[in-house]
Short mmCIF file of the C-alpha atoms (twelve columns), coordinates in Angstrom:
data_MODEL
# 
_entry.id   MODEL 
# 
loop_
_atom_site.group_PDB 
_atom_site.id 
_atom_site.type_symbol 
_atom_site.label_atom_id 
_atom_site.label_alt_id 
_atom_site.label_comp_id 
_atom_site.label_asym_id 
_atom_site.label_seq_id 
_atom_site.Cartn_x 
_atom_site.Cartn_y 
_atom_site.Cartn_z 
_atom_site.pdbx_PDB_model_num 
ATOM 1   C CA . MET A 1   -19.098 -5.707  25.086  1 
ATOM 2   C CA . ARG A 2   -19.352 -4.868  21.440  1 
ATOM 3   C CA . LEU A 3   -20.190 -1.143  20.231  1 
ATOM 4   C CA . LYS A 4   -23.737 -1.651  19.445  1 
ATOM 5   C CA . GLU A 5   -24.459 -3.283  22.745  1 
ATOM 6   C CA . ARG A 6   -23.067 -0.246  24.603  1 
ATOM 7   C CA . LEU A 7   -25.608 1.777   22.742  1 
ATOM 8   C CA . VAL A 8   -28.665 -0.115  23.510  1 
ATOM 9   C CA . GLY A 9   -31.229 2.255   25.320  1 
ATOM 10  C CA . VAL A 10  -29.062 5.306   24.159  1 
ATOM 11  C CA . VAL A 11  -29.760 5.065   20.190  1 
ATOM 12  C CA . PRO A 12  -33.149 4.049   19.181  1 
ATOM 13  C CA . GLU A 13  -33.369 0.412   18.024  1 
ATOM 14  C CA . GLU A 14  -34.360 1.251   14.324  1 
ATOM 15  C CA . ARG A 15  -31.224 3.700   14.122  1 
ATOM 16  C CA . LEU A 16  -28.897 1.488   15.940  1 
ATOM 17  C CA . ALA A 17  -29.491 -1.226  13.386  1 
ATOM 18  C CA . ARG A 18  -27.870 0.908   10.792  1 
ATOM 19  C CA . LEU A 19  -24.701 1.197   12.806  1 
ATOM 20  C CA . SER A 20  -21.773 -1.007  11.801  1 
ATOM 21  C CA . SER A 21  -19.653 -2.611  14.716  1 
ATOM 22  C CA . ARG A 22  -16.678 -2.775  12.355  1 
ATOM 23  C CA . PHE A 23  -14.330 0.104   12.167  1 
ATOM 24  C CA . HIS A 24  -10.879 1.054   11.413  1 
ATOM 25  C CA . VAL A 25  -8.311  1.334   14.339  1 
ATOM 26  C CA . ILE A 26  -4.859  2.904   13.105  1 
ATOM 27  C CA . GLY A 27  -2.601  3.550   15.980  1 
ATOM 28  C CA . ASP A 28  -4.644  5.396   18.717  1 
ATOM 29  C CA . ILE A 29  -7.183  6.674   16.097  1 
ATOM 30  C CA . ALA A 30  -10.467 4.981   15.242  1 
ATOM 31  C CA . ILE A 31  -12.286 5.729   12.009  1 
ATOM 32  C CA . LEU A 32  -16.143 5.105   11.832  1 
ATOM 33  C CA . TYR A 33  -18.312 5.476   8.654   1 
ATOM 34  C CA . LEU A 34  -21.575 6.569   10.101  1 
ATOM 35  C CA . ASP A 35  -24.869 6.316   8.277   1 
ATOM 36  C CA . PRO A 36  -26.469 9.832   7.882   1 
ATOM 37  C CA . GLU A 37  -29.464 8.330   10.026  1 
ATOM 38  C CA . LEU A 38  -27.197 8.393   12.967  1 
ATOM 39  C CA . ASN A 39  -26.029 11.993  12.754  1 
ATOM 40  C CA . GLY A 40  -27.900 12.933  15.818  1 
ATOM 41  C CA . TYR A 41  -26.011 10.315  17.842  1 
ATOM 42  C CA . LYS A 42  -22.305 11.158  16.924  1 
ATOM 43  C CA . ASP A 43  -21.274 11.914  20.488  1 
ATOM 44  C CA . GLU A 44  -22.718 9.108   22.200  1 
ATOM 45  C CA . ILE A 45  -21.244 6.757   19.584  1 
ATOM 46  C CA . ALA A 46  -17.733 8.123   19.952  1 
ATOM 47  C CA . SER A 47  -17.999 8.080   23.692  1 
ATOM 48  C CA . ALA A 48  -19.114 4.332   23.544  1 
ATOM 49  C CA . LEU A 49  -16.192 3.603   21.244  1 
ATOM 50  C CA . LEU A 50  -13.613 5.309   23.500  1 
ATOM 51  C CA . ASP A 51  -15.102 3.380   26.418  1 
ATOM 52  C CA . GLN A 52  -14.528 0.005   24.316  1 
ATOM 53  C CA . CYS A 53  -11.238 0.659   22.915  1 
ATOM 54  C CA . ARG A 54  -9.141  2.047   25.752  1 
ATOM 55  C CA . ASN A 55  -5.890  2.324   23.493  1 
ATOM 56  C CA . VAL A 56  -7.885  4.843   21.125  1 
ATOM 57  C CA . HIS A 57  -7.670  8.544   21.995  1 
ATOM 58  C CA . THR A 58  -9.149  10.132  18.775  1 
ATOM 59  C CA . VAL A 59  -12.280 9.183   16.912  1 
ATOM 60  C CA . PHE A 60  -13.184 10.307  13.330  1 
ATOM 61  C CA . ASN A 61  -16.179 9.833   11.016  1 
ATOM 62  C CA . LYS A 62  -15.306 9.176   7.208   1 
ATOM 63  C CA . ILE A 63  -17.595 11.535  5.599   1 
ATOM 64  C CA . THR A 64  -16.710 10.704  1.901   1 
ATOM 65  C CA . PRO A 65  -15.504 7.510   0.121   1 
ATOM 66  C CA . LEU A 66  -11.867 7.391   -0.861  1 
ATOM 67  C CA . GLU A 67  -11.160 9.887   -3.576  1 
ATOM 68  C CA . GLY A 68  -8.261  11.452  -5.436  1 
ATOM 69  C CA . GLU A 69  -4.876  10.167  -6.166  1 
ATOM 70  C CA . ARG A 70  -3.981  9.852   -2.390  1 
ATOM 71  C CA . ARG A 71  -6.816  7.579   -1.896  1 
ATOM 72  C CA . THR A 72  -8.039  9.392   1.210   1 
ATOM 73  C CA . SER A 73  -11.522 10.465  2.697   1 
ATOM 74  C CA . ARG A 74  -12.655 13.535  4.458   1 
ATOM 75  C CA . LEU A 75  -12.723 13.125  8.140   1 
ATOM 76  C CA . GLU A 76  -14.988 14.702  10.710  1 
ATOM 77  C CA . LEU A 77  -13.557 14.774  14.241  1 
ATOM 78  C CA . LEU A 78  -15.866 13.250  16.731  1 
ATOM 79  C CA . ALA A 79  -13.791 12.928  19.877  1 
ATOM 80  C CA . GLY A 80  -10.180 13.734  20.852  1 
ATOM 81  C CA . GLU A 81  -7.971  16.468  20.241  1 
ATOM 82  C CA . GLY A 82  -8.161  16.175  16.372  1 
ATOM 83  C CA . ASN A 83  -4.492  15.036  15.803  1 
ATOM 84  C CA . SER A 84  -4.560  12.769  12.729  1 
ATOM 85  C CA . VAL A 85  -0.798  11.777  12.867  1 
ATOM 86  C CA . THR A 86  -0.341  8.526   14.827  1 
ATOM 87  C CA . VAL A 87  1.840   5.426   14.858  1 
ATOM 88  C CA . HIS A 88  0.536   2.037   14.155  1 
ATOM 89  C CA . LEU A 89  2.211   -1.051  15.394  1 
ATOM 90  C CA . GLU A 90  1.877   -4.209  13.375  1 
ATOM 91  C CA . PHE A 91  3.734   -7.470  14.152  1 
ATOM 92  C CA . GLY A 92  6.649   -5.612  15.644  1 
ATOM 93  C CA . PHE A 93  6.893   -2.895  12.739  1 
ATOM 94  C CA . ARG A 94  6.164   0.882   13.521  1 
ATOM 95  C CA . TYR A 95  4.255   3.002   10.812  1 
ATOM 96  C CA . HIS A 96  4.137   6.649   11.122  1 
ATOM 97  C CA . MET A 97  1.381   8.471   9.147   1 
ATOM 98  C CA . ASP A 98  -1.224  11.188  9.004   1 
ATOM 99  C CA . VAL A 99  -4.492  9.187   8.366   1 
ATOM 100 C CA . ALA A 100 -6.165  12.397  6.935   1 
ATOM 101 C CA . ARG A 101 -3.508  12.600  4.232   1 
ATOM 102 C CA . VAL A 102 -2.536  9.059   3.234   1 
ATOM 103 C CA . PHE A 103 -4.205  5.738   2.768   1 
ATOM 104 C CA . PHE A 104 -3.617  2.741   5.119   1 
ATOM 105 C CA . ASN A 105 -5.712  -0.324  5.685   1 
ATOM 106 C CA . SER A 106 -5.278  -1.831  9.237   1 
ATOM 107 C CA . ARG A 107 -7.071  -4.949  8.184   1 
ATOM 108 C CA . LEU A 108 -4.524  -6.243  5.931   1 
ATOM 109 C CA . GLY A 109 -1.842  -7.121  8.564   1 
ATOM 110 C CA . TYR A 110 -2.438  -10.905 8.155   1 
ATOM 111 C CA . GLU A 111 -1.863  -10.588 4.449   1 
ATOM 112 C CA . ARG A 112 1.351   -8.584  4.933   1 
ATOM 113 C CA . MET A 113 2.619   -11.164 7.055   1 
ATOM 114 C CA . ARG A 114 1.629   -14.038 4.849   1 
ATOM 115 C CA . VAL A 115 3.251   -12.615 1.869   1 
ATOM 116 C CA . THR A 116 6.532   -11.405 3.821   1 
ATOM 117 C CA . GLY A 117 6.885   -15.047 5.246   1 
ATOM 118 C CA . GLN A 118 7.604   -16.316 1.739   1 
ATOM 119 C CA . VAL A 119 10.336  -13.840 0.915   1 
ATOM 120 C CA . ARG A 120 14.040  -15.008 0.980   1 
ATOM 121 C CA . ALA A 121 16.948  -12.888 1.925   1 
ATOM 122 C CA . GLY A 122 18.587  -11.660 -1.222  1 
ATOM 123 C CA . GLU A 123 15.574  -11.317 -3.251  1 
ATOM 124 C CA . GLU A 124 14.838  -8.371  -5.351  1 
ATOM 125 C CA . VAL A 125 11.117  -7.222  -4.583  1 
ATOM 126 C CA . LEU A 126 8.871   -4.700  -6.359  1 
ATOM 127 C CA . VAL A 127 6.131   -3.106  -4.199  1 
ATOM 128 C CA . LEU A 128 3.695   -1.109  -6.269  1 
ATOM 129 C CA . PHE A 129 1.105   1.256   -4.565  1 
ATOM 130 C CA . ALA A 130 3.429   1.139   -1.621  1 
ATOM 131 C CA . GLY A 131 1.822   3.819   0.603   1 
ATOM 132 C CA . VAL A 132 3.520   4.386   3.831   1 
ATOM 133 C CA . GLY A 133 5.288   1.066   3.612   1 
ATOM 134 C CA . PRO A 134 3.429   -1.886  5.215   1 
ATOM 135 C CA . PHE A 135 4.071   -4.276  2.372   1 
ATOM 136 C CA . ALA A 136 7.469   -2.770  1.795   1 
ATOM 137 C CA . ILE A 137 9.204   -2.673  5.031   1 
ATOM 138 C CA . PRO A 138 8.634   -6.241  6.377   1 
ATOM 139 C CA . PRO A 139 10.220  -7.978  3.087   1 
ATOM 140 C CA . ALA A 140 13.434  -5.573  3.623   1 
ATOM 141 C CA . ALA A 141 13.500  -6.701  7.134   1 
ATOM 142 C CA . ARG A 142 13.730  -10.267 5.854   1 
ATOM 143 C CA . GLY A 143 16.897  -9.228  3.848   1 
ATOM 144 C CA . ALA A 144 15.112  -8.628  0.348   1 
ATOM 145 C CA . ARG A 145 16.142  -5.597  -1.627  1 
ATOM 146 C CA . VAL A 146 12.922  -3.486  -2.293  1 
ATOM 147 C CA . VAL A 147 11.886  -1.046  -4.774  1 
ATOM 148 C CA . ALA A 148 8.704   0.816   -3.691  1 
ATOM 149 C CA . LEU A 149 6.822   2.770   -5.967  1 
ATOM 150 C CA . GLU A 150 4.147   5.309   -4.713  1 
ATOM 151 C CA . LYS A 151 2.338   8.381   -6.712  1 
ATOM 152 C CA . SER A 152 1.808   10.348  -3.486  1 
ATOM 153 C CA . PRO A 153 4.746   12.475  -2.437  1 
ATOM 154 C CA . GLU A 154 3.301   12.716  1.091   1 
ATOM 155 C CA . ALA A 155 3.059   8.873   1.467   1 
ATOM 156 C CA . CYS A 156 6.579   8.616   -0.065  1 
ATOM 157 C CA . GLY A 157 7.825   11.024  2.749   1 
ATOM 158 C CA . TRP A 158 6.274   8.763   5.519   1 
ATOM 159 C CA . LEU A 159 7.444   5.467   3.835   1 
ATOM 160 C CA . GLU A 160 11.064  6.826   4.002   1 
ATOM 161 C CA . GLU A 161 10.712  7.988   7.526   1 
ATOM 162 C CA . ASN A 162 9.275   4.463   8.470   1 
ATOM 163 C CA . ALA A 163 12.219  2.526   6.625   1 
ATOM 164 C CA . ARG A 164 14.599  4.552   8.531   1 
ATOM 165 C CA . GLU A 165 12.469  4.045   11.831  1 
ATOM 166 C CA . ASN A 166 12.437  0.291   11.375  1 
ATOM 167 C CA . GLY A 167 16.197  -0.188  10.433  1 
ATOM 168 C CA . VAL A 168 15.684  -1.007  6.843   1 
ATOM 169 C CA . ALA A 169 16.540  2.274   4.849   1 
ATOM 170 C CA . GLU A 170 19.539  0.744   3.150   1 
ATOM 171 C CA . ARG A 171 17.418  -1.966  1.671   1 
ATOM 172 C CA . ILE A 172 14.414  0.013   0.173   1 
ATOM 173 C CA . ALA A 173 14.730  2.433   -2.932  1 
ATOM 174 C CA . VAL A 174 11.544  4.652   -2.606  1 
ATOM 175 C CA . ILE A 175 10.439  6.142   -6.100  1 
ATOM 176 C CA . ASN A 176 7.693   8.769   -6.072  1 
ATOM 177 C CA . ALA A 177 5.896   7.596   -9.441  1 
ATOM 178 C CA . ASP A 178 2.935   6.298   -11.014 1 
ATOM 179 C CA . ALA A 179 2.740   2.381   -10.798 1 
ATOM 180 C CA . PHE A 180 1.846   2.417   -14.483 1 
ATOM 181 C CA . SER A 181 5.192   4.091   -15.619 1 
ATOM 182 C CA . MET A 182 7.456   1.205   -13.960 1 
ATOM 183 C CA . ALA A 183 8.424   -0.478  -17.045 1 
ATOM 184 C CA . ALA A 184 9.922   2.725   -18.474 1 
ATOM 185 C CA . LEU A 185 11.544  3.639   -15.141 1 
ATOM 186 C CA . LEU A 186 12.940  0.370   -14.089 1 
ATOM 187 C CA . LYS A 187 14.984  -1.321  -16.639 1 
ATOM 188 C CA . ARG A 188 15.235  -4.602  -14.645 1 
ATOM 189 C CA . ARG A 189 13.413  -7.677  -13.713 1 
ATOM 190 C CA . PHE A 190 12.537  -8.774  -10.173 1 
ATOM 191 C CA . ASP A 191 12.035  -11.998 -8.168  1 
ATOM 192 C CA . ARG A 192 8.742   -10.936 -6.701  1 
ATOM 193 C CA . ALA A 193 6.103   -8.186  -7.050  1 
ATOM 194 C CA . ILE A 194 3.522   -7.268  -4.419  1 
ATOM 195 C CA . VAL A 195 0.702   -5.286  -5.734  1 
ATOM 196 C CA . PRO A 196 -1.910  -4.141  -3.313  1 
ATOM 197 C CA . THR A 197 -4.081  -2.695  -6.171  1 
ATOM 198 C CA . PRO A 198 -6.363  0.174   -5.767  1 
ATOM 199 C CA . TYR A 199 -9.945  -0.327  -6.650  1 
ATOM 200 C CA . GLY A 200 -10.386 -0.028  -10.471 1 
ATOM 201 C CA . MET A 201 -6.683  -0.364  -11.541 1 
ATOM 202 C CA . ASP A 202 -6.597  -4.002  -12.207 1 
ATOM 203 C CA . ARG A 203 -5.018  -3.386  -15.737 1 
ATOM 204 C CA . ILE A 204 -1.763  -3.052  -13.942 1 
ATOM 205 C CA . VAL A 205 -1.598  -6.953  -13.907 1 
ATOM 206 C CA . ASP A 206 -0.855  -6.852  -17.683 1 
ATOM 207 C CA . ALA A 207 2.542   -5.120  -17.332 1 
ATOM 208 C CA . LEU A 208 3.497   -7.430  -14.230 1 
ATOM 209 C CA . PRO A 209 4.876   -10.435 -16.334 1 
ATOM 210 C CA . GLU A 210 7.469   -8.319  -18.102 1 
ATOM 211 C CA . MET A 211 8.705   -7.144  -14.629 1 
ATOM 212 C CA . LEU A 212 9.529   -10.549 -13.474 1 
ATOM 213 C CA . ARG A 213 12.149  -12.955 -13.858 1 
ATOM 214 C CA . ARG A 214 11.000  -16.688 -14.929 1 
ATOM 215 C CA . GLY A 215 9.725   -18.197 -11.865 1 
ATOM 216 C CA . GLY A 216 9.224   -15.058 -10.195 1 
ATOM 217 C CA . ILE A 217 6.113   -14.541 -7.964  1 
ATOM 218 C CA . ILE A 218 3.331   -11.938 -7.849  1 
ATOM 219 C CA . HIS A 219 1.181   -11.174 -4.967  1 
ATOM 220 C CA . PHE A 220 -1.811  -9.423  -6.616  1 
ATOM 221 C CA . TYR A 221 -4.971  -8.025  -5.028  1 
ATOM 222 C CA . THR A 222 -8.190  -7.303  -6.605  1 
ATOM 223 C CA . PHE A 223 -11.920 -6.454  -5.642  1 
ATOM 224 C CA . LYS A 224 -14.330 -8.962  -7.392  1 
ATOM 225 C CA . LYS A 225 -17.534 -10.651 -6.961  1 
ATOM 226 C CA . ALA A 226 -17.156 -14.587 -6.284  1 
ATOM 227 C CA . GLN A 227 -18.592 -15.560 -9.926  1 
ATOM 228 C CA . GLN A 228 -15.973 -13.489 -11.494 1 
ATOM 229 C CA . ILE A 229 -12.904 -15.390 -9.904  1 
ATOM 230 C CA . GLU A 230 -12.826 -18.298 -12.475 1 
ATOM 231 C CA . GLY A 231 -12.808 -15.987 -15.422 1 
ATOM 232 C CA . LEU A 232 -9.865  -13.986 -13.756 1 
ATOM 233 C CA . LYS A 233 -7.990  -17.263 -13.336 1 
ATOM 234 C CA . LYS A 234 -8.067  -17.971 -17.080 1 
ATOM 235 C CA . ARG A 235 -7.056  -14.374 -17.944 1 
ATOM 236 C CA . TYR A 236 -4.070  -14.588 -15.767 1 
ATOM 237 C CA . GLU A 237 -3.089  -17.909 -17.330 1 
ATOM 238 C CA . ASP A 238 -3.142  -16.306 -20.621 1 
ATOM 239 C CA . LEU A 239 -0.702  -13.863 -19.373 1 
ATOM 240 C CA . GLY A 240 1.665   -16.791 -18.634 1 
ATOM 241 C CA . LEU A 241 0.971   -16.888 -14.866 1 
ATOM 242 C CA . GLU A 242 0.208   -19.906 -13.062 1 
ATOM 243 C CA . VAL A 243 -2.156  -19.401 -10.082 1 
ATOM 244 C CA . LEU A 244 -0.716  -20.914 -7.070  1 
ATOM 245 C CA . LEU A 245 -3.229  -19.590 -4.479  1 
ATOM 246 C CA . CYS A 246 -6.462  -17.728 -4.533  1 
ATOM 247 C CA . ARG A 247 -8.062  -16.453 -1.386  1 
ATOM 248 C CA . ARG A 248 -10.821 -14.012 -0.094  1 
ATOM 249 C CA . CYS A 249 -9.350  -11.585 2.350   1 
ATOM 250 C CA . GLY A 250 -12.248 -9.189  3.395   1 
ATOM 251 C CA . ASN A 251 -15.501 -7.990  2.024   1 
ATOM 252 C CA . VAL A 252 -15.651 -4.397  0.756   1 
ATOM 253 C CA . ALA A 253 -19.240 -3.918  -0.418  1 
ATOM 254 C CA . PRO A 254 -22.279 -6.274  -0.847  1 
ATOM 255 C CA . ASN A 255 -21.268 -9.306  -2.658  1 
ATOM 256 C CA . VAL A 256 -17.682 -7.706  -3.486  1 
ATOM 257 C CA . SER A 257 -14.591 -9.073  -1.738  1 
ATOM 258 C CA . ARG A 258 -10.895 -8.268  -1.822  1 
ATOM 259 C CA . TRP A 259 -9.060  -11.326 -3.282  1 
ATOM 260 C CA . ALA A 260 -5.330  -12.285 -2.977  1 
ATOM 261 C CA . PHE A 261 -3.779  -14.282 -5.833  1 
ATOM 262 C CA . ASP A 262 -0.217  -15.586 -5.503  1 
ATOM 263 C CA . MET A 263 1.020   -16.544 -9.198  1 
ATOM 264 C CA . GLU A 264 4.229   -17.743 -10.723 1 
ATOM 265 C CA . LYS A 265 5.545   -16.447 -14.073 1 
ATOM 266 C CA . ILE A 266 5.965   -19.654 -16.227 1 
# 
């Protein structure tokens, strides 16, 4: 039974229409983003969610959009003991994190495995905006040598712990730095770059071709409307990149989706 169905007769119909059935589950934590119209029904909603998801022990409500350099939101405890530290399991990998202090998107698991499936042992891979490591650790487990840049010191700490936990610490170099300083920091070129770009930071793509060897691959993520995609393809071609794949991978706002581009430096 879906979350809304569990609340029929508990929450008035006109209010229930404002409840999204979609929510993030990270480890044993669920994160909702409740419309203010539902503020009087938080306990009932949290209880219904716990009843639906038996593996969830803590429920938070996201009360601000993503903000600051850490890309985190302020969280309000709705149910549970309030511990925001958890372990998220994904395709056999374990990611420790504090969801109140670092960014993590549990909905990109398929993308992480799709990209990892293309990585070959011995490749040199650059991961920008690396967070706690979900795009960096699987390639290292495939035998790649990974350089992971992340601006948040706290996320870097979790990334290093997760690299040890997953047995790949010797194949990941974690650098606490702004991705936009990569050209000055890294006097080398890579076989592959994985770039889960935060909203509004698309200009990073301009610097990527210089970081790749000829024939190198970029996995680039951006937030756009469908009508902007053809123009983007032309822009990337002008940078010397051939678009190999373009796919939508999740809606983030009305008419705005996350798009994945796989591109080759030519």
